All heavy atoms as an XYZ file, in Angstrom:
736
protein
N       2.962     67.941    -39.394
C       1.957     66.898    -39.304
C       0.570     67.521    -39.285
O       0.401     68.627    -38.806
C       2.140     66.069    -38.038
C       3.272     65.101    -38.112
S       3.227     63.802    -36.852
C       2.715     64.642    -35.390
N      -0.374     66.741    -39.766
C      -1.758     67.189    -39.803
C      -2.623     66.207    -39.020
O      -2.547     64.994    -39.227
C      -2.235     67.257    -41.256
C      -3.674     67.642    -41.388
C      -4.108     67.595    -42.840
C      -5.612     67.841    -42.907
N      -6.130     67.579    -44.232
N      -3.442     66.729    -38.109
C      -4.375     65.900    -37.350
C      -5.466     65.396    -38.280
O      -6.023     66.160    -39.066
C      -4.989     66.703    -36.201
C      -6.130     66.000    -35.527
C      -5.885     64.985    -34.609
C      -7.443     66.326    -35.818
C      -6.924     64.323    -33.995
C      -8.490     65.664    -35.203
C      -8.227     64.663    -34.303
O      -9.259     64.001    -33.695
N      -5.796     64.107    -38.211
C      -6.852     63.526    -39.031
C      -8.092     63.178    -38.211
O      -9.174     63.703    -38.464
C      -6.351     62.265    -39.753
C      -5.186     62.478    -40.709
C      -4.713     61.129    -41.260
C      -5.567     63.420    -41.821
N      -7.939     62.283    -37.240
C      -9.091     61.900    -36.429
C      -8.646     61.172    -35.168
O      -7.508     60.740    -35.058
C     -10.067     61.015    -37.216
C      -9.529     59.661    -37.563
N      -8.963     59.399    -38.785
C      -9.446     58.507    -36.860
C      -8.570     58.135    -38.818
N      -8.845     57.576    -37.673
N      -9.592     61.057    -34.246
C      -9.419     60.246    -33.047
C     -10.469     59.159    -33.088
O     -11.634     59.433    -33.376
C      -9.598     61.094    -31.767
O      -8.598     62.107    -31.756
C      -9.494     60.248    -30.522
N     -10.070     57.919    -32.822
C     -11.006     56.799    -32.852
C     -11.414     56.419    -31.436
O     -10.577     56.332    -30.538
C     -10.377     55.591    -33.544
C     -11.345     54.410    -33.702
S     -11.447     53.308    -32.292
C     -10.202     52.126    -32.703
N     -12.716     56.211    -31.273
C     -13.272     55.750    -30.008
C     -14.085     54.498    -30.295
O     -14.934     54.491    -31.191
C     -14.191     56.818    -29.371
C     -13.403     58.090    -29.073
C     -14.861     56.269    -28.118
C     -14.262     59.238    -28.599
N     -13.830     53.425    -29.555
C     -14.605     52.199    -29.702
C     -15.909     52.349    -28.920
O     -15.887     52.809    -27.779
C     -13.808     51.003    -29.188
C     -14.454     49.687    -29.540
C     -13.498     48.537    -29.364
N     -12.215     48.719    -30.017
C     -11.980     48.576    -31.320
N     -12.960     48.289    -32.145
N     -10.773     48.744    -31.796
N     -17.017     52.002    -29.560
C     -18.326     52.160    -28.921
C     -19.068     50.829    -28.893
O     -18.763     49.916    -29.662
C     -19.181     53.230    -29.636
C     -19.491     52.813    -31.073
C     -18.494     54.590    -29.583
C     -20.500     53.701    -31.772
N     -20.077     50.735    -28.023
C     -20.859     49.505    -27.931
C     -22.338     49.723    -28.247
O     -23.074     48.756    -28.376
C     -20.715     48.886    -26.532
O     -21.180     49.790    -25.552
N     -22.767     50.977    -28.368
C     -24.169     51.267    -28.665
C     -24.224     52.425    -29.665
O     -24.095     53.588    -29.278
C     -24.913     51.611    -27.375
C     -26.399     51.796    -27.590
O     -26.827     52.464    -28.531
N     -27.187     51.214    -26.707
N     -24.428     52.098    -30.939
C     -24.393     53.101    -32.003
C     -25.432     54.191    -31.783
O     -25.124     55.385    -31.805
C     -24.578     52.441    -33.394
C     -24.705     53.495    -34.480
C     -23.421     51.500    -33.687
N     -26.685     53.807    -31.566
C     -27.764     54.788    -31.445
C     -27.551     55.743    -30.269
O     -27.721     56.949    -30.399
C     -29.125     54.084    -31.313
C     -29.558     53.338    -32.551
C     -28.842     51.990    -32.730
O     -28.338     51.419    -31.726
O     -28.756     51.532    -33.880
N     -27.174     55.179    -29.126
C     -26.964     55.995    -27.921
C     -25.827     56.998    -28.122
O     -25.944     58.172    -27.776
C     -26.657     55.084    -26.730
C     -26.497     55.806    -25.425
C     -26.274     54.805    -24.299
C     -26.070     55.494    -22.977
N     -25.862     54.521    -21.892
N     -24.725     56.544    -28.716
C     -23.570     57.433    -28.901
C     -23.818     58.461    -29.998
O     -23.374     59.606    -29.887
C     -22.313     56.622    -29.183
C     -21.521     56.168    -27.942
C     -20.898     57.337    -27.227
C     -22.327     55.331    -26.995
N     -24.538     58.082    -31.069
C     -24.876     59.072    -32.100
C     -25.800     60.137    -31.526
O     -25.680     61.321    -31.866
C     -25.514     58.406    -33.315
C     -24.548     57.703    -34.252
C     -25.310     57.064    -35.406
C     -23.489     58.650    -34.784
N     -26.703     59.732    -30.657
C     -27.577     60.710    -30.013
C     -26.749     61.697    -29.195
O     -26.954     62.912    -29.273
C     -28.597     60.002    -29.112
C     -29.548     60.978    -28.438
O     -30.208     61.757    -29.164
O     -29.613     60.974    -27.194
N     -25.774     61.193    -28.450
C     -24.923     62.057    -27.639
C     -24.084     62.998    -28.501
O     -24.097     64.215    -28.301
C     -24.000     61.219    -26.748
C     -22.967     62.035    -26.017
C     -23.323     62.800    -24.921
C     -21.649     62.062    -26.441
C     -22.373     63.577    -24.246
C     -20.693     62.820    -25.780
C     -21.059     63.578    -24.682
N     -23.350     62.442    -29.456
C     -22.435     63.259    -30.254
C     -23.155     64.169    -31.251
O     -22.727     65.306    -31.457
C     -21.420     62.377    -30.986
C     -20.356     61.829    -30.075
C     -20.297     60.469    -29.782
C     -19.399     62.660    -29.500
C     -19.320     59.962    -28.939
C     -18.426     62.161    -28.661
C     -18.388     60.817    -28.385
O     -17.419     60.331    -27.542
N     -24.224     63.672    -31.870
C     -24.911     64.477    -32.896
C     -25.971     65.394    -32.286
O     -25.938     66.604    -32.498
C     -25.527     63.575    -33.956
S     -24.289     62.644    -34.893
N     -26.904     64.828    -31.531
C     -27.976     65.642    -30.956
C     -27.502     66.449    -29.752
O     -27.956     67.569    -29.535
C     -29.171     64.772    -30.583
C     -29.785     64.109    -31.796
O     -29.789     64.669    -32.885
N     -30.293     62.903    -31.617
N     -26.586     65.876    -28.969
C     -26.094     66.570    -27.791
C     -25.001     67.583    -28.093
O     -25.108     68.758    -27.736
N     -23.949     67.138    -28.779
C     -22.813     68.018    -29.055
C     -22.906     68.743    -30.395
O     -22.114     69.644    -30.662
C     -21.506     67.220    -29.013
C     -21.114     66.631    -27.655
C     -19.800     65.873    -27.773
C     -21.009     67.715    -26.594
N     -23.825     68.329    -31.243
C     -24.009     69.009    -32.515
C     -23.079     68.584    -33.632
O     -22.959     69.278    -34.643
N     -22.385     67.445    -33.468
C     -21.537     66.959    -34.546
C     -22.408     66.411    -35.677
O     -23.557     66.065    -35.458
C     -20.592     65.862    -34.043
C     -19.627     66.261    -32.925
C     -18.740     65.079    -32.555
C     -18.791     67.459    -33.305
N     -21.831     66.340    -36.874
C     -22.573     65.803    -38.014
C     -21.880     64.535    -38.522
O     -20.660     64.423    -38.462
C     -22.693     66.832    -39.165
C     -21.306     67.336    -39.594
C     -23.570     67.996    -38.775
C     -21.314     68.189    -40.836
N     -22.700     63.589    -38.988
C     -22.137     62.365    -39.548
C     -21.684     62.652    -40.965
O     -22.465     63.063    -41.805
C     -23.170     61.241    -39.539
C     -22.613     59.929    -40.017
C     -23.572     58.760    -39.898
O     -24.440     58.764    -38.995
O     -23.447     57.831    -40.712
N     -20.404     62.416    -41.231
C     -19.838     62.673    -42.552
C     -19.814     61.423    -43.415
O     -20.011     61.488    -44.619
C     -18.412     63.200    -42.428
C     -18.317     64.587    -41.831
C     -16.879     65.037    -41.758
C     -16.245     64.978    -43.132
N     -14.811     65.311    -43.109
N     -19.512     60.287    -42.799
C     -19.329     59.064    -43.583
C     -19.550     57.863    -42.680
O     -19.256     57.907    -41.484
C     -17.911     59.059    -44.158
C     -17.522     57.854    -44.941
C     -16.156     57.984    -45.619
C     -15.048     58.383    -44.683
N     -13.711     58.395    -45.293
N     -20.073     56.789    -43.287
C     -20.256     55.538    -42.551
C     -19.766     54.396    -43.433
O     -20.096     54.329    -44.608
C     -21.724     55.332    -42.201
C     -21.983     54.128    -41.313
C     -23.447     53.958    -41.015
N     -23.942     55.034    -40.184
C     -24.741     54.858    -39.138
N     -25.134     53.653    -38.806
N     -25.159     55.909    -38.448
N     -18.998     53.495    -42.830
C     -18.472     52.343    -43.545
C     -18.907     51.088    -42.801
O     -18.622     50.940    -41.607
C     -16.933     52.385    -43.629
C     -16.477     53.632    -44.380
C     -16.387     51.111    -44.271
C     -14.987     53.899    -44.277
N     -19.614     50.213    -43.501
C     -20.023     48.920    -42.951
C     -19.114     47.869    -43.573
O     -19.062     47.739    -44.793
C     -21.481     48.613    -43.314
C     -22.474     49.665    -42.873
C     -22.922     49.494    -41.438
O     -22.693     48.403    -40.859
O     -23.495     50.440    -40.890
N     -18.388     47.121    -42.765
C     -17.480     46.112    -43.274
C     -17.990     44.734    -42.856
O     -17.823     44.332    -41.707
C     -16.065     46.353    -42.759
C     -15.056     45.427    -43.390
O     -15.172     44.207    -43.301
N     -14.055     46.018    -44.012
N     -18.627     44.039    -43.799
C     -19.205     42.719    -43.533
C     -18.134     41.703    -43.140
O     -18.308     40.941    -42.196
C     -19.951     42.212    -44.776
C     -21.150     43.043    -45.165
C     -22.395     42.689    -44.376
O     -22.498     41.564    -43.862
O     -23.268     43.567    -44.278
N     -17.021     41.683    -43.874
C     -15.971     40.705    -43.619
C     -15.341     40.910    -42.247
O     -15.122     39.965    -41.503
C     -14.903     40.770    -44.703
C     -13.848     39.702    -44.553
C     -12.827     39.741    -45.691
O     -12.892     40.582    -46.567
N     -11.892     38.829    -45.652
N     -15.028     42.164    -41.908
C     -14.415     42.463    -40.624
C     -15.413     42.588    -39.487
O     -15.032     42.685    -38.330
N     -16.704     42.617    -39.821
C     -17.792     42.732    -38.838
C     -17.648     43.969    -37.964
O     -17.650     43.901    -36.742
C     -17.891     41.466    -37.987
C     -18.221     40.238    -38.800
C     -18.413     39.033    -37.912
C     -18.773     37.833    -38.779
N     -18.968     36.638    -37.993
N     -17.495     45.121    -38.630
C     -17.429     46.375    -37.890
C     -18.050     47.495    -38.711
O     -18.206     47.394    -39.917
C     -15.991     46.731    -37.505
C     -15.065     46.964    -38.665
C     -15.004     48.201    -39.291
C     -14.239     45.943    -39.124
C     -14.140     48.423    -40.355
C     -13.376     46.155    -40.179
C     -13.329     47.394    -40.801
N     -18.413     48.573    -37.999
C     -18.935     49.787    -38.604
C     -18.064     50.947    -38.150
O     -17.746     51.057    -36.959
C     -20.387     50.053    -38.158
O     -21.195     48.932    -38.541
C     -20.949     51.322    -38.789
N     -17.665     51.792    -39.106
C     -16.937     53.024    -38.793
C     -17.849     54.193    -39.109
O     -18.431     54.256    -40.199
C     -15.673     53.133    -39.641
C     -14.685     51.984    -39.571
C     -13.509     52.240    -40.512
C     -14.206     51.766    -38.155
N     -17.981     55.112    -38.170
C     -18.808     56.303    -38.362
C     -17.919     57.511    -38.093
O     -17.346     57.645    -37.009
C     -20.013     56.313    -37.408
C     -20.842     55.027    -37.598
C     -20.869     57.553    -37.629
C     -21.866     54.785    -36.517
N     -17.805     58.380    -39.093
C     -16.968     59.564    -38.967
C     -17.838     60.784    -38.728
O     -18.756     61.071    -39.502
C     -16.117     59.749    -40.233
C     -15.088     58.675    -40.403
C     -15.395     57.495    -41.052
C     -13.812     58.836    -39.885
C     -14.445     56.489    -41.208
C     -12.856     57.839    -40.033
C     -13.173     56.673    -40.688
N     -17.544     61.513    -37.655
C     -18.291     62.711    -37.267
C     -17.355     63.910    -37.287
O     -16.144     63.771    -37.127
C     -18.852     62.554    -35.849
C     -19.662     61.305    -35.542
C     -20.014     61.261    -34.063
C     -20.907     61.250    -36.396
N     -17.946     65.088    -37.458
C     -17.161     66.323    -37.404
C     -18.070     67.465    -36.973
O     -19.294     67.390    -37.100
C     -16.537     66.630    -38.757
N     -17.452     68.512    -36.491
C     -18.201     69.719    -36.136
C     -18.477     70.505    -37.413
O     -17.629     70.581    -38.301
C     -17.391     70.575    -35.160
N     -19.658     71.066    -37.505
C     -20.005     71.888    -38.652
C     -19.037     73.057    -38.734
O     -18.770     73.735    -37.746
C     -21.446     72.404    -38.503
O     -21.789     73.182    -39.608
N     -18.441     73.255    -39.906
C     -17.478     74.328    -40.080
C     -16.046     73.901    -39.822
O     -15.114     74.639    -40.115
N     -15.856     72.723    -39.243
C     -14.518     72.205    -38.987
C     -14.501     70.724    -39.363
O     -14.156     69.863    -38.569
C     -14.133     72.392    -37.518
C     -12.670     72.059    -37.249
O     -11.870     72.025    -38.206
O     -12.335     71.821    -36.078
N     -14.891     70.440    -40.577
C     -15.140     69.069    -40.993
C     -13.880     68.277    -41.332
O     -13.960     67.089    -41.615
C     -16.130     69.059    -42.152
C     -17.471     69.615    -41.723
C     -18.503     69.637    -42.817
O     -18.314     68.965    -43.837
O     -19.508     70.335    -42.634
N     -12.718     68.907    -41.278
C     -11.484     68.176    -41.566
C     -10.973     67.415    -40.351
O     -10.239     66.451    -40.493
C     -10.420     69.128    -42.097
C     -10.758     69.646    -43.473
C      -9.672     70.525    -44.020
C     -10.067     71.023    -45.398
N      -9.054     71.876    -45.982
N     -11.328     67.846    -39.169
C     -10.950     67.146    -37.938
C     -12.116     66.241    -37.556
O     -13.210     66.708    -37.293
C     -10.659     68.145    -36.826
N     -11.861     64.944    -37.553
C     -12.953     63.995    -37.365
C     -12.831     63.194    -36.073
O     -11.748     63.015    -35.536
C     -12.986     63.002    -38.533
C     -13.265     63.643    -39.863
C     -13.205     62.647    -41.001
O     -12.344     61.746    -40.971
O     -14.019     62.774    -41.918
N     -13.985     62.710    -35.647
C     -14.079     61.737    -34.574
C     -14.577     60.454    -35.231
O     -15.604     60.466    -35.911
C     -15.072     62.202    -33.505
C     -15.365     61.220    -32.380
C     -14.097     60.939    -31.568
C     -16.464     61.759    -31.487
N     -13.838     59.376    -35.090
C     -14.226     58.087    -35.683
C     -14.794     57.198    -34.589
O     -14.114     56.877    -33.621
C     -13.011     57.408    -36.309
C     -13.295     56.002    -36.801
C     -12.032     55.238    -37.169
O     -10.992     55.867    -37.460
O     -12.094     54.004    -37.145
N     -16.061     56.821    -34.733
C     -16.678     55.870    -33.815
C     -16.566     54.488    -34.454
O     -16.967     54.297    -35.597
C     -18.150     56.224    -33.585
C     -18.437     57.628    -33.067
C     -19.930     57.828    -32.901
C     -17.707     57.897    -31.764
N     -16.025     53.539    -33.725
C     -15.855     52.177    -34.231
C     -16.739     51.242    -33.428
O     -16.612     51.158    -32.201
C     -14.387     51.726    -34.124
O     -13.589     52.600    -34.920
C     -14.212     50.301    -34.610
N     -17.639     50.556    -34.139
C     -18.526     49.588    -33.511
C     -18.212     48.208    -34.063
O     -18.300     47.978    -35.268
C     -19.990     49.934    -33.780
C     -20.936     48.867    -33.306
C     -21.124     48.649    -31.953
C     -21.618     48.064    -34.209
C     -21.980     47.659    -31.501
C     -22.478     47.070    -33.765
C     -22.650     46.878    -32.409
O     -23.489     45.889    -31.971
N     -17.789     47.289    -33.181
C     -17.540     45.905    -33.573
C     -18.810     45.107    -33.337
O     -19.347     45.110    -32.231
C     -16.378     45.319    -32.778
C     -15.077     45.965    -33.161
O     -14.628     46.892    -32.489
N     -14.483     45.512    -34.233
N     -19.275     44.442    -34.384
C     -20.541     43.722    -34.306
C     -20.490     42.580    -33.300
O     -21.503     42.213    -32.724
C     -20.931     43.184    -35.670
C     -21.028     44.251    -36.729
C     -20.986     45.610    -36.547
C     -21.158     44.063    -38.123
N     -21.082     46.267    -37.745
C     -21.193     45.336    -38.737
C     -21.235     42.932    -38.927
C     -21.313     45.515    -40.097
C     -21.358     43.109    -40.290
C     -21.405     44.385    -40.866
N     -19.338     41.999    -33.106
C     -19.173     40.893    -32.156
C     -18.465     41.376    -30.894
O     -17.558     40.753    -30.394
C     -18.417     39.736    -32.795
C     -17.041     40.146    -33.318
O     -16.734     41.357    -33.319
O     -16.270     39.256    -33.717
N     -18.925     42.511    -30.377
C     -18.250     43.148    -29.245
C     -18.109     42.237    -28.041
O     -17.148     42.352    -27.291
C     -18.976     44.428    -28.835
C     -20.373     44.148    -28.299
C     -21.084     45.403    -27.885
O     -20.820     45.884    -26.783
O     -21.895     45.882    -28.670
N     -19.033     41.308    -27.842
C     -18.941     40.423    -26.688
C     -17.765     39.462    -26.799
O     -17.330     38.877    -25.814
C     -20.243     39.647    -26.503
C     -20.621     38.821    -27.730
O     -20.380     39.281    -28.856
O     -21.159     37.715    -27.543
N     -17.196     39.301    -27.994
C     -16.064     38.407    -28.201
C     -14.728     39.148    -28.148
O     -13.686     38.552    -28.353
C     -16.195     37.711    -29.553
C     -17.403     36.822    -29.639
C     -17.506     36.195    -31.009
C     -18.795     35.385    -31.116
N     -18.991     34.843    -32.450
N     -14.736     40.441    -27.884
C     -13.491     41.205    -27.912
C     -12.562     40.868    -26.756
O     -11.369     40.768    -26.933
C     -13.782     42.709    -27.921
C     -14.417     43.256    -29.189
C     -14.687     44.741    -29.025
C     -13.538     43.006    -30.387
N     -13.102     40.726    -25.572
C     -12.271     40.416    -24.414
C     -11.155     41.417    -24.240
O     -11.339     42.617    -24.415
N      -9.973     40.932    -23.917
C      -8.807     41.789    -23.720
C      -7.849     41.699    -24.898
O      -6.686     42.031    -24.769
C      -8.079     41.404    -22.430
C      -8.913     41.697    -21.210
O      -9.663     42.688    -21.236
O      -8.825     40.918    -20.235
N      -8.322     41.237    -26.030
C      -7.469     41.001    -27.188
C      -7.047     42.257    -27.913
O      -7.282     43.379    -27.463
N      -6.443     42.064    -29.072
C      -5.851     43.171    -29.827
C      -6.861     44.121    -30.457
O      -6.479     45.152    -30.979
C      -5.030     42.449    -30.900
C      -5.709     41.144    -31.062
C      -6.229     40.779    -29.699
N      -8.150     43.822    -30.429
C      -9.131     44.716    -31.039
C      -9.614     45.780    -30.063
O     -10.387     46.643    -30.421
C     -10.318     43.917    -31.581
C      -9.896     43.055    -32.776
C     -11.030     42.273    -33.326
N     -11.955     43.151    -34.013
C     -13.127     42.758    -34.469
N     -13.514     41.525    -34.321
N     -13.921     43.603    -35.084
N      -9.183     45.709    -28.808
C      -9.579     46.704    -27.812
C      -8.564     47.832    -27.770
O      -7.727     47.917    -26.899
C      -9.689     46.080    -26.420
C     -10.962     45.298    -26.267
O     -11.855     45.401    -27.093
N     -11.051     44.518    -25.235
N      -8.640     48.720    -28.727
C      -7.702     49.827    -28.774
C      -8.389     51.026    -29.396
O      -9.457     50.924    -29.984
C      -6.450     49.469    -29.578
C      -6.752     49.190    -31.037
C      -6.731     50.205    -31.968
C      -7.088     47.922    -31.449
C      -7.036     49.961    -33.300
C      -7.399     47.660    -32.775
C      -7.370     48.682    -33.702
N      -7.790     52.165    -29.259
C      -8.234     53.383    -29.911
C      -7.020     54.006    -30.568
O      -5.918     53.486    -30.455
N      -7.220     55.108    -31.257
C      -6.063     55.749    -31.863
C      -6.314     57.223    -32.094
O      -7.448     57.677    -32.112
C      -5.670     55.070    -33.184
C      -6.723     55.232    -34.261
O      -7.015     56.335    -34.706
N      -7.296     54.141    -34.698
N      -5.224     57.937    -32.240
C      -5.233     59.327    -32.682
C      -4.434     59.311    -33.975
O      -3.278     58.889    -33.993
C      -4.573     60.261    -31.638
C      -4.549     61.688    -32.157
C      -5.311     60.187    -30.312
N      -5.061     59.731    -35.087
C      -4.423     59.627    -36.401
C      -3.913     60.977    -36.887
O      -4.626     61.979    -36.835
C      -5.413     59.061    -37.415
N      -2.675     60.955    -37.353
C      -2.037     62.118    -37.957
C      -1.481     61.713    -39.313
O      -1.171     60.548    -39.545
C      -0.886     62.634    -37.092
C      -1.321     63.333    -35.846
C      -1.575     62.622    -34.690
C      -1.477     64.709    -35.820
C      -1.973     63.265    -33.527
C      -1.877     65.357    -34.669
C      -2.122     64.630    -33.528
O      -2.512     65.268    -32.388
N      -1.319     62.673    -40.181
C      -0.693     62.454    -41.476
C       0.626     63.224    -41.468
O       0.656     64.407    -41.119
C      -1.597     62.961    -42.599
S      -0.874     62.800    -44.230
N       1.701     62.526    -41.830
C       3.016     63.162    -41.891
C       3.523     63.112    -43.322
O       3.289     62.134    -44.030
C       3.993     62.450    -40.968
N       4.216     64.147    -43.735
C       4.752     64.188    -45.097
C       5.747     63.051    -45.319
O       5.750     62.400    -46.361
C       5.413     65.535    -45.374
C       5.808     65.710    -46.820
C       6.264     67.122    -47.104
O       5.665     68.074    -46.572
O       7.238     67.254    -47.860
N       6.588     62.793    -44.306
C       7.567     61.712    -44.407
C       7.578     60.981    -43.064
O       8.152     61.455    -42.095
C       8.952     62.254    -44.732
C       9.965     61.155    -44.945
O      10.024     60.186    -44.187
N      10.774     61.298    -45.990
N       6.929     59.820    -43.026
C       6.775     59.095    -41.761
C       8.111     58.663    -41.169
O       8.297     58.673    -39.958
C       5.824     57.886    -41.927
C       5.477     57.274    -40.566
C       6.412     56.844    -42.861
C       4.750     58.183    -39.643
N       9.075     58.323    -42.008
C      10.372     57.877    -41.506
C      11.122     59.013    -40.816
O      11.689     58.831    -39.735
C      11.206     57.273    -42.635
C      10.511     56.085    -43.265
C       9.921     56.194    -44.515
C      10.412     54.874    -42.581
C       9.256     55.107    -45.078
C       9.753     53.789    -43.136
C       9.173     53.910    -44.386
O       8.518     52.845    -44.925
N      11.110     60.199    -41.410
C      11.748     61.360    -40.775
C      11.030     61.721    -39.484
O      11.665     62.080    -38.482
C      11.753     62.547    -41.739
C      12.711     62.405    -42.886
C      12.632     63.582    -43.862
O      11.913     64.566    -43.575
O      13.297     63.508    -44.914
N       9.720     61.655    -39.505
C       8.939     61.989    -38.316
C       9.259     61.025    -37.176
O       9.479     61.459    -36.035
C       7.443     61.968    -38.643
O       7.181     62.898    -39.690
C       6.604     62.336    -37.433
N       9.318     59.741    -37.459
C       9.650     58.754    -36.438
C      11.051     58.973    -35.884
O      11.269     58.869    -34.669
C       9.513     57.342    -36.996
S       7.796     56.847    -37.272
N      12.000     59.262    -36.740
C      13.364     59.536    -36.283
C      13.399     60.748    -35.359
O      14.092     60.741    -34.347
C      14.301     59.764    -37.482
C      14.729     58.491    -38.167
C      15.471     57.533    -37.237
O      16.362     57.981    -36.494
O      15.143     56.330    -37.266
N      12.654     61.763    -35.699
C      12.611     62.973    -34.880
C      12.036     62.659    -33.484
O      12.494     63.171    -32.486
C      11.768     64.049    -35.575
C      11.843     65.397    -34.880
C      11.218     66.525    -35.683
N       9.777     66.354    -35.832
C       9.141     66.166    -36.989
N       9.819     66.105    -38.116
N       7.851     66.028    -37.032
N      11.050     61.777    -33.418
C      10.440     61.451    -32.129
C      11.273     60.484    -31.306
O      11.108     60.392    -30.086
C       9.028     60.893    -32.316
C       8.054     61.968    -32.730
C       7.252     61.803    -33.840
C       7.949     63.157    -32.009
C       6.365     62.800    -34.230
C       7.065     64.150    -32.388
C       6.268     63.960    -33.513
O       5.410     64.933    -33.876
N      12.162     59.748    -31.950
C      13.052     58.848    -31.202
C      13.959     59.663    -30.309
O      14.389     59.353    -29.291
C      13.883     57.996    -32.150
C      13.120     56.881    -32.775
C      14.071     56.084    -33.644
C      13.353     54.983    -34.390
N      14.279     54.227    -35.242
């Protein structure tokens, strides 16, 4: 398996970018604005190790999230064969 990224849900884009980029020295690799889903994804990585990413997820309607299914994070991996990998972990 290969590590891809870890997602963290954020509520203040500017404040968190200041922390991760200016404070920790990460660089912004990619940003995705999704009008329909009303969210922004920002992918950061350390210089020299740009394959391992930190994904910051900002929901534009964060006050409506409550305790619903959009309040989650994830750690993403890529597996050559997901079915074999799942069987192995069972």
